[in-house]
N, CA and C of each residue as an Amber inpcrd file, in Angstrom:
protein
   375
   6.7620000  15.0980000 -15.3440000   6.3490000  15.3460000 -13.8840000
   7.6840000  15.2100000 -13.3080000   8.1830000  16.2030000 -11.9800000
   9.1110000  16.0760000 -11.7680000   9.9600000  15.2260000 -10.8060000
  11.1520000  15.2130000 -10.3320000  12.1400000  14.7760000 -10.4690000
  11.9570000  13.7820000  -8.7710000  11.0220000  14.7260000  -8.2910000
  10.5740000  15.1470000  -6.7650000   9.7960000  15.5180000  -6.8390000
   8.3590000  14.6060000  -6.5870000   7.0790000  14.4460000  -6.3440000
   6.1730000  13.6730000  -4.7160000   5.6900000  14.2370000  -4.2750000
   4.8570000  13.0300000  -3.1690000   3.0010000  13.2110000  -3.6700000
   2.8040000  12.0710000  -3.8680000   1.0560000  11.6590000  -4.2050000
   1.0440000  10.3680000  -3.4120000  -0.2300000  10.4070000  -2.9900000
  -1.1510000   9.4220000  -2.2740000  -0.9530000   8.2510000  -4.0880000
  -0.5520000   6.6360000  -3.2290000  -0.5830000   5.6110000  -3.6510000
  -2.0430000   5.3330000  -4.8160000  -3.2170000   5.5080000  -4.2720000
  -4.0720000   5.8010000  -4.5680000  -5.4920000   6.3230000  -4.4760000
  -6.3860000   6.7700000  -5.5110000  -7.3040000   7.8360000  -4.9830000
  -7.7870000   8.1950000  -4.3460000  -7.4580000   8.6350000  -3.2710000
  -8.2820000   9.4850000  -1.6710000  -9.4910000   9.5400000  -2.4940000
 -10.1830000  10.1030000  -0.9130000 -11.2650000  10.8420000  -0.7760000
 -11.1740000  12.5160000  -0.6360000  -9.8850000  13.2010000  -0.3110000
 -10.0740000  13.7240000   0.0750000  -8.8600000  14.6520000  -1.2400000
  -8.9480000  15.5950000  -1.4460000  -8.3670000  16.7270000  -2.2170000
  -8.3960000  17.8370000  -1.3960000  -7.4390000  18.8190000  -2.0970000
  -6.9240000  20.0150000  -1.3980000  -7.9190000  21.2190000  -2.0840000
  -7.7190000  21.9220000  -1.2240000  -8.7730000  23.4440000  -2.0170000
  -7.8720000  24.2780000  -2.3290000  -7.6780000  24.3060000  -3.7620000
  -6.5540000  25.4290000  -3.5260000  -6.4370000  26.7120000  -3.0810000
  -6.5700000  27.3580000  -3.2210000  -6.7350000  28.7150000  -2.4060000
  -6.6400000  28.3780000  -0.7860000  -7.4200000  26.9350000   0.1520000
  -6.8540000  26.7890000   1.1020000  -5.3090000  27.0020000   0.8730000
  -4.7810000  26.1990000   0.2750000  -3.5540000  25.4660000   0.3460000
  -2.6210000  26.1890000  -0.0190000  -2.6540000  27.2230000  -0.4510000
  -1.8990000  28.5910000  -0.7600000  -2.1540000  28.9710000   0.4270000
  -3.2500000  29.9140000   1.3500000  -3.2360000  30.3480000   2.9190000
  -2.6080000  29.3950000   3.6420000  -2.4640000  28.6230000   3.6940000
  -1.9370000  27.6410000   4.3880000   0.0210000  27.8320000   4.3410000
   0.2490000  27.6130000   2.9180000   1.5260000  27.8330000   2.8340000
   1.7640000  29.0240000   3.4550000   1.4870000  30.4830000   2.6150000
   1.6110000  31.7260000   2.9200000   1.6470000  31.6880000   4.3390000
   1.0450000  31.4420000   5.1200000   1.2800000  30.7980000   6.7810000
   2.8600000  30.3670000   7.0990000   3.0310000  29.6040000   6.5760000
   3.8220000  29.2860000   7.1590000   5.0640000  29.9440000   6.5350000
   4.9190000  29.7120000   4.8600000   6.0860000  30.9170000   4.2230000
   5.7610000  32.0150000   4.0460000   5.4910000  33.3750000   4.6480000
   4.9420000  34.7670000   4.5010000   5.4850000  35.1420000   3.2480000
   7.0470000  35.2230000   3.0790000   7.8500000  35.4110000   1.7310000
   7.3810000  34.5780000   0.5690000   6.3070000  33.6840000   0.5370000
   6.0450000  33.1380000  -0.5060000   5.4920000  33.4570000  -1.2180000
   5.9020000  33.1040000  -3.2390000   5.3990000  34.3900000  -4.0650000
   4.3120000  32.8230000  -4.6840000   2.8890000  33.4700000  -4.5670000
   1.8270000  32.1070000  -4.7630000   1.1660000  32.9840000  -6.0330000
   0.8390000  31.5530000  -6.8460000  -0.5490000  31.9650000  -7.7250000
  -1.2650000  30.2490000  -8.1290000  -3.0130000  31.3240000  -7.8460000
  -3.8480000  30.0540000  -8.3380000  -3.5800000  29.4890000 -10.0000000
  -3.9060000  28.1420000  -9.9410000  -4.0630000  28.0110000 -11.4520000
  -2.9150000  27.7310000 -11.2490000  -2.1240000  27.5650000 -12.5240000
  -0.8480000  27.1290000 -12.9880000  -0.1440000  28.0450000 -13.9780000
   0.7220000  27.0790000 -15.0390000   1.0260000  27.6420000 -16.5180000
   0.5610000  27.0770000 -17.1960000   0.4640000  27.5980000 -18.2020000
  -0.5720000  27.7850000 -19.6940000  -0.9840000  26.0230000 -19.8120000
  -1.5310000  25.2970000 -20.1380000  -1.3890000  23.8690000 -21.2590000
   0.0400000  22.7200000 -20.3940000  -0.4640000  23.5130000 -18.6710000
   0.0410000  22.5250000 -17.6280000  -0.7920000  21.8360000 -16.2980000
  -1.4920000  20.7260000 -16.0120000  -1.9800000  20.4660000 -15.2250000
  -1.7590000  21.0940000 -13.3300000  -2.4350000  22.1280000 -13.6310000
  -1.4580000  22.5270000 -12.0080000  -3.3060000  23.4170000 -11.5040000
  -3.0760000  23.3490000 -10.0470000  -4.2830000  23.7460000  -9.0450000
  -3.5910000  25.1690000  -8.5560000  -2.1690000  25.2650000  -8.4020000
  -1.9520000  26.7880000  -7.5870000  -0.2860000  26.3900000  -7.3690000
   0.6340000  27.2840000  -7.6970000   2.5250000  26.9300000  -6.9270000
   2.6630000  28.0730000  -6.1850000   3.6810000  27.4120000  -5.3790000
   4.2790000  28.7610000  -4.4820000   5.4460000  28.5280000  -4.9590000
   6.1990000  29.5900000  -4.1620000   7.8130000  29.5190000  -4.8790000
   8.1010000  30.2860000  -3.1320000   8.8740000  29.1350000  -2.8560000
   9.0320000  29.2930000  -0.7710000  10.4940000  30.2420000  -1.6120000
  11.0100000  31.1850000  -0.6210000  11.7650000  31.1270000  -0.3470000
  12.7770000  30.7410000   0.6140000  14.3480000  30.7930000   0.8810000
  15.5280000  30.5550000   2.5050000  16.2810000  30.5380000   1.4710000
  17.3510000  29.4850000   2.8060000  18.5600000  29.9350000   2.3530000
  19.5380000  29.1000000   1.6770000  18.7290000  28.6580000   1.4930000
  18.7110000  27.0250000   0.0050000  18.3020000  28.0470000  -1.4810000
  17.7070000  28.0890000  -1.5420000  17.3510000  29.2700000  -2.6660000
  15.7050000  28.9500000  -2.4760000  15.5420000  28.9680000  -4.1400000
  13.7730000  29.5330000  -4.0340000  13.1090000  28.0120000  -4.9080000
  12.2840000  27.3530000  -4.0070000  12.2260000  26.1870000  -4.1170000
  10.4660000  26.6070000  -4.7500000  10.1810000  25.7280000  -5.4680000
   9.2760000  26.0440000  -6.9620000   8.2420000  24.4350000  -6.2450000
   6.6480000  24.6850000  -5.5330000   6.2930000  23.3650000  -5.0120000
   5.0320000  23.6130000  -5.8040000   4.6530000  22.7810000  -6.7950000
   2.9710000  22.3260000  -7.7310000   2.1440000  22.0630000  -7.1020000
   1.0030000  22.9280000  -6.9300000  -0.7930000  21.5010000  -6.7310000
  -0.9490000  20.7160000  -8.2030000  -0.7880000  20.1800000  -8.1580000
  -1.5660000  19.4920000  -9.2140000  -2.9960000  19.1960000  -9.2530000
  -3.1640000  19.5100000 -10.4240000  -4.1140000  19.5470000 -11.0670000
  -5.6080000  18.3570000 -10.3880000  -4.9890000  17.6710000  -9.2330000
  -5.7950000  16.1180000  -9.2890000  -6.2550000  16.7650000  -7.8020000
  -4.7930000  18.1600000  -6.7460000  -5.0890000  18.4600000  -5.6860000
  -4.7090000  17.7340000  -4.8550000  -4.1320000  16.6630000  -4.5840000
  -3.9740000  15.9100000  -4.0000000  -2.4180000  15.6220000  -3.7610000
  -1.7270000  15.7370000  -5.4520000  -0.1070000  15.2250000  -5.4360000
   0.4630000  17.1760000  -5.5230000   2.1150000  16.9890000  -4.4810000
   2.8430000  18.0100000  -5.1940000   3.9520000  17.8990000  -5.5670000
   4.6250000  18.3180000  -6.9550000   6.3260000  18.4670000  -7.4100000
   7.0880000  19.3000000  -6.7870000   7.8770000  19.5500000  -7.0160000
   9.4270000  20.2250000  -6.3820000  10.5630000  20.6370000  -7.9210000
  10.4850000  21.3080000  -7.6360000  11.6320000  22.0630000  -8.4390000
  12.2710000  23.2980000  -7.6710000  13.4300000  23.4870000  -8.1630000
  14.5980000  22.2160000  -8.4090000  14.8970000  21.2400000  -7.1960000
  15.3990000  20.1740000  -7.1570000  15.9690000  19.4740000  -6.3080000
  17.0420000  20.1790000  -5.2490000  16.2830000  20.5610000  -4.3380000
  17.0030000  21.1600000  -3.1000000  16.6050000  20.4080000  -2.2170000
  17.3370000  19.4580000  -1.8890000  16.7720000  18.5500000  -0.5340000
  16.1690000  18.9070000   1.0730000  17.2060000  20.0400000   1.4870000
  16.8260000  21.0830000   2.0860000  15.4920000  21.6000000   1.9930000
  15.2890000  22.6920000   1.5020000  13.6000000  22.3880000   1.0110000
  13.2320000  21.4380000   0.9770000  13.1620000  20.3780000   0.0890000
  11.9490000  20.0240000  -0.0740000  11.4580000  18.7280000   1.2060000
  12.6120000  18.4690000   2.2650000  13.1910000  18.0460000   3.3590000
  11.4740000  18.6850000   4.3290000  11.8880000  20.5950000   4.2640000
  11.2650000  21.5650000   4.9240000   9.9300000  21.2120000   4.6170000
   9.0110000  21.0330000   3.4520000   8.4070000  21.7620000   2.8210000
   7.9350000  20.5020000   3.6370000   7.6720000  19.0110000   2.5800000
   6.8870000  17.9750000   3.6430000   6.9450000  17.2030000   4.5050000
   8.1690000  17.6220000   5.4160000   7.5790000  17.5810000   6.8150000
   6.2220000  18.4080000   7.4160000   6.6340000  19.7510000   6.4850000
   5.3940000  20.2410000   7.4450000   4.2550000  19.8650000   6.2170000
   3.9360000  19.4610000   5.0930000   2.7580000  18.9330000   4.5250000
   2.0610000  18.5220000   4.9270000   3.1590000  17.0870000   5.1580000
   2.8370000  15.3710000   6.0050000   2.1330000  16.0290000   7.0340000
   2.4010000  17.0960000   8.0090000   0.8790000  17.7940000   8.8320000
   0.1670000  17.9000000   8.4500000  -0.5740000  18.1630000   6.9680000
  -1.1950000  18.5980000   7.1980000  -2.2770000  17.8020000   5.9850000
  -2.1210000  17.2880000   5.6190000  -2.1490000  15.8680000   5.1650000
  -4.2120000  15.3890000   6.0060000  -5.1360000  15.3120000   5.3330000
  -6.3750000  14.9050000   6.0520000  -6.1070000  14.0240000   6.3560000
  -6.1370000  12.7460000   6.1240000  -5.3590000  11.0850000   6.1300000
  -4.4660000  11.0410000   5.0820000  -4.4280000   9.3690000   5.4250000
  -3.4010000   9.1470000   5.5410000  -3.0870000   7.2490000   4.7180000
  -4.8820000   7.3390000   4.8410000  -4.8660000   5.7210000   3.5360000
  -6.2620000   6.2400000   2.6460000  -5.7530000   6.3370000   1.3240000
  -4.3010000   5.5770000   1.0980000  -2.9490000   6.2000000   2.1430000
  -2.1890000   5.9180000   1.6300000  -0.6900000   6.8060000   2.0640000
   0.0240000   7.4830000   0.5550000   0.7050000   8.4010000   1.3690000
   1.1100000   9.1380000   0.2940000   2.3160000   9.4980000   0.5830000
   3.0190000   9.0710000  -1.2750000   4.6000000   8.6400000  -0.6950000
   5.6970000   9.8990000  -1.3790000   6.8120000  10.3370000  -0.5330000
   7.8760000  11.0900000  -1.4070000   7.9360000  10.3410000  -2.6170000
   8.2520000  10.7270000  -3.7870000   9.3500000   9.9440000  -5.0310000
  10.3000000  10.8010000  -5.3130000  11.2520000  10.5110000  -5.3030000
  12.2000000  11.4900000  -6.1310000  13.7080000  10.6260000  -7.3740000
  13.3570000  11.1220000  -8.2700000  15.0120000  10.3090000  -8.8390000
  13.7410000   9.5470000  -9.8600000  12.3930000   9.2830000 -10.0040000
  12.1910000   8.4890000 -11.0840000  11.3860000   6.7550000 -10.7890000
  12.7820000   6.9020000  -9.4480000  12.6950000   5.5830000  -8.5150000
  10.9920000   5.0260000  -8.0320000  10.2910000   4.1630000  -8.9150000
   8.9510000   3.6280000  -8.5140000   8.7130000   2.7730000  -7.0540000
  10.4270000   2.0890000  -7.3630000  10.4850000   1.1800000  -5.8800000
  10.6480000   2.2140000  -4.5960000  11.9500000   2.8590000  -4.8150000
  12.0740000   3.6560000  -3.3760000  11.0030000   5.0620000  -2.9960000
  10.3740000   4.8680000  -1.9470000   9.1130000   5.6880000  -2.2460000
   9.8960000   5.9750000  -0.2960000   9.3950000   7.0170000   0.3790000
   9.1810000   7.7240000   1.6720000   7.2980000   7.9430000   1.6960000
   7.1310000   6.8750000   2.9670000   5.7810000   7.2800000   3.6160000
   5.8450000   8.2510000   4.1250000   4.7060000   9.2340000   3.9030000
   3.9890000  10.4990000   5.1490000   3.4770000  10.3430000   6.0790000
   4.3730000  10.6160000   7.2920000   3.3910000  10.6450000   8.6670000
   2.9480000  11.3700000   9.0540000   2.1310000  11.8970000   9.9430000
   2.4600000  13.3350000  11.1900000   3.2890000  13.0960000  11.5270000
   3.7540000  12.2620000  12.0850000   4.9780000  12.6550000  12.9110000
   6.4630000  12.5920000  11.9810000   6.3960000  12.5510000  10.7030000
   7.4800000  13.1060000  10.0100000   8.7220000  14.0480000   9.8040000
  10.1270000  13.9770000  10.2950000  10.6120000  14.8040000  10.6320000
  11.7590000  15.6410000   9.8370000  12.1090000  17.4600000   9.3880000
  12.7530000  16.9080000   8.4200000  13.4020000  16.4570000   8.4460000
  14.5240000  15.6900000   9.3460000  15.2250000  14.5810000   9.4520000
  15.3730000  13.3530000   8.4680000  13.9290000  12.9460000   8.7830000
  13.3510000  11.6730000   8.3360000  13.3970000  12.0930000   6.8330000
  13.4140000  13.1370000   5.6650000  13.0000000  13.5790000   4.2740000
  14.1990000  13.4580000   4.6160000  15.4850000  14.4230000   4.7140000
  16.8170000  14.8160000   4.2030000  17.3970000  12.4200000   4.7610000
  17.2500000  11.8410000   5.6500000  18.1000000  10.8010000   5.3380000
  17.6250000  10.0240000   3.9720000  15.7150000  10.1810000   3.5360000
  15.7910000   9.4540000   2.4080000  16.1580000   9.9370000   1.3270000
  15.9420000  11.3100000   0.9610000  16.5340000  12.2100000  -0.2630000
  18.2020000  12.3450000  -0.0410000  19.0970000  11.9570000   0.9150000
  20.4480000  11.3680000   0.7140000  20.7610000  10.0860000   0.4070000
  20.2390000   9.4030000   0.1790000  20.4920000   7.7390000  -0.0170000
  20.4880000   7.9910000  -2.0450000
């Protein structure tokens, strides 16, 4: 798994429809390159490549349709996506958390009012 990912702590009752998820990503980032499904032999529902001043961020919607992973680790890009995505979550119970660097003890719970600054502050720790 990626060094940065967001996932629910327990299995929620909701899951994203991959097509609807890609449509929402394209609406937010019109220049995004998107792909339904993923790479051979990888558990991927959808992939989006987001362009920005910070470079190009790959966001992968896992086959569970509840988790996303990021490559490479670009704090500004991840913060922008996570702040947006937190507002797209259908529910917050069970909580969804952002994890970075494999440290399961440190995570950022996602909330509807999460800001880019909140995420950047967490990523800079």
